[in-house]
C-alpha angles and dihedrals in degrees: 000000000000092000092049091053091047093050091047092050091049092053091050091052092049092050092047092051090050092051092048090050093052092048092049092047091049092050091050092052092046094049095048098035089225125125108226092211116099109276120227117248136187117257095191137010120196118187123193114189118202126189144252104333124121123222092254090060094052110036109079093002111142088214088066105051095145095050091049092048089051091051091057093060099034140055117278129196103212096183102046121137135197116229104239146317140312118036107260100059089055092053089050092048090053093052106031107021092244140067088224089228089291112144102170139052090260121175125246142267084023123131121326087266087070095054134075110218097179123097118286135201092264090059092053094044092054092045090054091056094254129124133238143181139183109219109200118189116226093008103147094219139354115291096009110173097191134074113258125179107307093351112104114190091203086071092055105077096183090069088068096060109087092198085067103035095044090061107067096195094048093047095046091049096050109028102062143155116278092236088076091061095079092059093045089051092063094079137034087226096054097043109087120238088241122035122179111193121199112189115206120266092270100046092044091060093246097115100008136052131285087247090058091052091045091052090051092051090047088056098045109031098063089055089056096045093048094047122110091253090060100037098041103029141038102268135159130213115198122193116186142144128247094227144333126246116289089251094053111108113244094359088265117182136178116261119185129188112201137165137055094317095052130086115247121242092355126148127192124194095188116124110258136162142185087280089058090054092051091047091050092055091046091050094049091053096036093243119156113252111259097220141358087265095068094030091062096039115106117254119246095214092123086076092057125083 
């Protein structure tokens, strides 16, 4: 009888301790607002920036069959706006949280008024121990500051940050020709955590047709989505446009989230912008917002799984 009572008492104590632990753990989570389970993070982000087409010119357009097929199996922001006109300030906003007061497609290195000396996303990525590269199609050599053929430097934002361009080794290592991307894509170790892809001025729809840009994406995007980074890790492909036409209401552009980190067949009508995209990447990697612009921009995490 004594042993039965002892065993019963012991069980009661064990259960009571477990209950108290669960209550304490719940209170800790509630008081801090933090879920103690391991949060998901992004292993890789790949951004492809197309040019000068508003959302109304892309969605449902028979000249863009691949893009529209991708939309159907990806996450789409249907109320996403560029920041301004022309191209360059939008590229800068996406990568530094500010246009830097630049209102034209000025040419680097140019005067100080054509440079952004504040911190950019590449600085924060490196400081966090992650890797990054700008892959510029048709660039004749790494870190080229001049237009050449179908390479337009105004579509390469990292050439406007003097803390990158003033350091030859850093610039040459990170601002590279697009033809090196295919090799980097072969391994999760060689693909940078952050890849910014600038198609040339034909394949980005700037000088050539929507169909040309759609064909280029049809050729390149499947390679990305079938790569080890996207089949073995949690990675995100973002396809967006720098700006819409000047006549497009609200400067609305298509923004697609694809890959293993994106919801499938999801549409969001929330108001987002290039600053939201920057803020979302910063949030996923616990990087401090670069400016008040991205800090106050709504996160796009509803489009992630």
